[in-house]
Structures are given as C-alpha cells and as structure tokens.
N, C-alpha and C positions, 0 to 999 in steps of 0.2 A: 637497049642499057642492059648493061648485067650487074646484079645485085649480088653482093658478096656473101655469102650468111655461113653464121658458125656452125662449126660440126655440133657444136653443146647444146645437147638434149637442155630446153625448160622443163626448169623444177626447180628442186634442191637435197643437195648432197646429200649425203648422210654425215655429212658432220653437222650440218646445216640443221639438218633435221635432228639428230642429237642435242644440238642446241637448245631449239625452240621447246623440246620437249621435256628439259633440262629447268628449264627460265618458268616454261606454265607448272610442272611438279612445283620449285619451293615459292612459286605466286597461289597453289589451292596450299602450299603444308600452311601457310603465312593466312591465307587467309580462313583457311582452320582454326591455325592458332587463338587466329584474333577473334571469331567464330563464340569459340570454349572462354576466351578471358572475359567474351562481353554474355559469356552463359553464365559464367563463374561471379561476374559482380553483378548480377540480376538476382540472382538466385539470395548472395549475401541481401544485399540491398532490400531484397520481400523477408528473408530472417530479420535484418533491425525494424522493420515494419512490425511487424508481428512482435517483437520483445518493446518496442516504442504500446502495439494498443497493452498490451500484458500488464506495461505500467502505469496504464491509464489505467486499468479498469479493476485493479489495483486502488491507487491512490484518488481517482478520482479529477475532476478539474483546478479540483483544491484554487479554481480564480480568484481576484478580491475582486469585488464592489467598488462606484468610483465612492460608498459609501460604508464605504470601511466593511462591508458584511462580505462572510466565506460562503462562497459559493461552492462547500466540498458536496460530494458524495464517493459513490464507488464500492469499492467491494470492508476496505476500515470501514467505513463511514460505517456503513450498515451491520458488517461483523462484527467488531471489533479486534480483528484481528486478519495476522496475512493468510493468505490461500498455502493450503500443506501442496496443492499441487495443483496439473493446472485446468482438474476434473474440477475443480468446489467455482472455479467461474463460468463454469461447464453447469452445472447441475447442483443440490440444496445438499453441502457436508451433511454427513448423522454426528446431532452431537451427543448420541447414544447409540449403541449397534439397531440399525432397522430404525430408528428417527428421524426422522432427517430433519434438518432447522426449517424452525416456520418460515414462513411466507412475511414480507413486508408486514411490519403493524405499529400500529400506535398507542401507545402507554400515557392513559392520562394520568396516570398518578403521579410519573415521574416526567411528565410534559417533553415525551422520547418516542420515535420514529425506529424499530431495530427488524431484521433479519433479511433472509432471502430474496433478494428481489431481480437473478438472473435471469437466464444469462449474462452473464457480464462479457463477452465474445462473442463474434460470430462465429459455431459452431463449424468447423473445419472438415472438409471430406473424411465420411466415417475411412479408414485403413482395413484391409483384408485381417487383418489379426490384429490382437488388442485392445485395451476400453479407448475411450474417449478422451483423448488427449489433444492439448495444440504441442504439434510441433514443426520444426522451423524447414525452411524451403528445401534442404535437400532429404528430409524425410524423418529425421529420430529427431528426439521425446530434448525440449527444450528440462538440462538438468540443476538441481539447485534450488529444489523450492523445498521448505520443513520439513515433511516429512519423511527424505530421503536421507538426515539428519539424528532422527529419535524418529522410534517407537512410539510414540504418543505425540497426536493431536497437536496444534499450536496453541487447541483453550484446553487440554491436559496439563500443560506447565502453563508459569506464568512464562513472557515471549518478549519480554521488555525492554531488548533491547536485541544489537542487532541487522547487518545487512538481513535483507534481499536476495542470492545472487545466486540470481538461473541465467541459461550462459544456454547458447548453445556453441556444439564439440563443433563446429567450424563444418566445409565439406569434406574433409574425409574421415567426420563418426568416429571421432578419438579427441578423447580428453589432453588439457596440457601435458597433465602430466605422467599421460603414456609415451611420452616422446612421437619420436621419429615427424616433428614438423618442418614441413621444409616448403611449402608454397603459401602464397600471399593469403590464400582465402580462409589454410587447413588451422589457423591455428582460435581458440575460442573466442567468442564475440559476448558481450563485452569480456576484457580483461582482466585477469585476477583482482588490478587493484582498482577496477571498474564497477563495482557493486550497479544489475540493474537500480537498485531502490538504496545509498544508504538509509542505514541510522537512523541520521536527522531527519528525513526527510518521512519519517510516520511515525516518531516519537519524542516528546519532550520535555525534561525533565523540568520539575516542574519544583522544587525545592526554593522555597526562602518565599514560596505565593503568602498573597497579605492579602484580605477578604476585611472590607470598609462594611460593616450593616451596619444598617437605618434604620429604626421601627416607626413604619407609620402608620403602625394602632396604636389603640389605649392601652394595650395591655403592656405590664407595665415590670420585663423581667428584674428589674432595679432592686423588686423589693423579695420577687421568690425569680432566684436564675437562674434557668434552666442547663441543665448541664448535655451539651451542644455539643456535635463535627460535624466534618464538612463528608462530603458526599460527592461525587462527580459521577454520573450515569455514565457510565460503557457497557455496551452485549458480554455478557456473560456462558458461554450456551452450559456449565457444567452449573449452573443451577439451576433444573427446570423448576423448584419452585418459583425462584428470584432469579430470573433471568439476566435480569437491568442491578448491576452496580459495579465498584470500582474493582477492579483486577486487581490481585493478590497482591504482596509488597512480599521483603523477604521476612517480617513477621507475622505474614498471619493479620492485618489488617488488614480491612476494606475498607478504612474511610480515608482521610487528609487527615494527619495528626495525630494530636490526642484531644483527652477529651477538653473543651474547654465552660468556661461556663458564661453563660451569655444573659450579660447583667445590662441589656440597654434599656434607659427609661422611657413610658409611655410618649407618643409621639407630644400631647401638650404639656412635656415639661418643659424646664428651662432650656432654652437653645445650646445645643451638645450635647445634652445626656444622653439623647434617641440615639446616638452614631456614637460605632467608635473600631478602629484596629484593628484585626486579629492579627499579627502577624506568627508565621507556624515555621517561619526562618531557622527554628533552634529542632526544628524534628530533627536533623543529624544524619538521615539518610535522603535516600531519594524515590521524589515525587512521579514517578514515570505514565506518561496518560497517551493511550494513540491520541492522535491526530483526525476533526473531524466537525462535528456541530456537536458537542457536548452541551450537559445541565449541570447544574452547582447550587447542589440542597443543602441548607442548612439540616438538618434531621438532627434528634435524641440519640442521644450518649447508646442506652439499652437495647436497643432495635434495628435502630436504620432504617427507623421511618419519617419521614415527613409529625412538622412539628405538629398538634391537634389546633386546626379553630386556626390559622393562617400561614398562607403563603408565603413560603422562602426559596428563593433559588433566585439563580441567573443564569443565561447562554454563557457558554464557554466556547471560546470557539481559539484551538489550537491548529495549526498551521506549519507549514517549513514556509509558505510566506511571509509570516502574521509575526510580529517581537513577540518572541515564550514571555507570556501572561504573568505576571508581579503580579499588581494590584488589578483586584477586580471588586465593584462595585456591587453588594446584594442589599436585598429592599427584601421589610416585611411586613407585607396586606396582608388586607382580608380578601 
C-alpha cells in the first residue's frame, strides 16, 4: 500500500511566523501597559493612604463616645496649632531657636495637658539627601504646609482660619500650576478644591457664646462684684512664661469678650440669685478656637489668673463632630 505525502515540510511559513511574533508583541505590550497602570494605581493608593495618615495625625480620631465625650487627640489637641511641615509630626518643633517644645505635660493650674507627644507618624525610610520628611509614594515631598506660605512659624502669628491644603504633585512630580498634566495619575491630589483639612474641621467660631454661671459657695459676689473674664486654655508656645492661654484675637485680647462684673450671690441666698447667664453675643468679632478638649475658666480681669479661693472652670469640647458650643454651664466651687 502506498501513502501519498505532501512535499510541504512541517513547520511555520515566514508569514505565519511574523503573524505569531506580532501577536506576541501586542500581547507583551498590553501586559506591560497593564502592569504600568497597576503600578501607578498602587502608588496613587499608597500616596492617598499616607495623606490620610497625616490628616489623622493632625486631627486625632475626633470620635464621640456614646456618652457624648470627645475622644480627641493628635497634634492639634496637644500643640494648639497646625504643623508647619511634616517634620513637626516626626520631631518636636522649636518654640524658639534651639529650644524645642517640651514633651506633653499636665498643668495643674489650668487642668490641661499640653506639649509634644510624637512622633505622630511612623518615620518613613531615610532618603539619601534632604531632611527627614514625609513624602508620597513617588518619592516627592508633599507640599502645602503652613511654613511654605510664611517665613514665620504658625504659633508666631494668629492662624485662626484657612485650610491646610497638603497635596501630592502626582506621578510626574510637577504641580498643577506648572501645566502639562496628561496622565490619569499626574494631577495633584487632593485637587485644589479639596483641601486635606478644611477650616471647619480644625477651628470653630464661638461668637455668640453664653456662659451660665452657678455659685455653689458661700462667697457672695453680689455684695462685692469681681471684674472677671472667661479664658479658654489653648497651648501658646510664643509665651514661654505662660504657655497656656487663649490665642491672640485681632485686638490683642487674650480672653473671651469684654470684662464683666461677676455678681452672683452666695449659694444659700434666695433661689435663682446664685445663678446668672453671661451673654457674649454682643462682642461683635470672631472668637475662633482650635478644636480639642479645652478648658473654660473664670479669671480675674486684671491678670487673667484664676479667681482666688474658689474653683471656676468647665471642660469645653470643640469638634467638627459636635455642634459648635453656644451655651456652657460653669460652676463655682470650693
């Protein structure tokens, strides 16, 4: 039996080989393109995560418990201002040249914890050049810190307004203002209209505050009224001799509102005479307070120190998760 065979040799022709090579090249190109996109997406996601960590380090959890307590913490709570740069979150900034802000300490007079208790962030891997800093996953420093817009530290001037607009320049390492952005991940993040920390998230205006004062002592302030003010305790590191006090207001007044006559009667007086509401709604200017667990004190008008012989204070919670306080109850006790 004879078997007829073709004269064609087994294998691929040149054209078929070229087609296979073209298909493989196209597939490889697709794989490389997809891998590159996955890599860019991973870097973007890691950059977003680092920005979220910065936000949390500055504001703290700012959670509210079921009992209404503010579980606050973070740089803003401890320091009373926003960080000038990422290094402030990694090591204590200087209150004056060569003198760092002290570690977190309790002040028994003002019943307040204040000071630096960082690092508030995990230190990133050291780079070959440059100072220690928190940077994005493209290897570039974040920009938009307070020090970049002023030659002064944030505690040297009253920074009681504005957003903290920290951003990554994106995968190309250029700011949006420089133009030329074409890729999906090349744009600045967050976008210009989306600051990392908006003003309303770190400061509150207390204009219109009312303070209900109840006297539970035998001291009769109605007979001999005391000139007093209200004082909210916030760290102020530009006052070395008295680093706890209310931030500067536009007119230089370090207390809330104007001086008033504290004239509540003694506790054993007729019902109601030992209680009075002092209204600061007529102040006519902003009373801006950085968020956190603060303390509100009645103090002498003359020197801003606590009233002698009595205790007159109340915890004062200011948070983006709580309605702005407009009515506070303060009790005078022994």
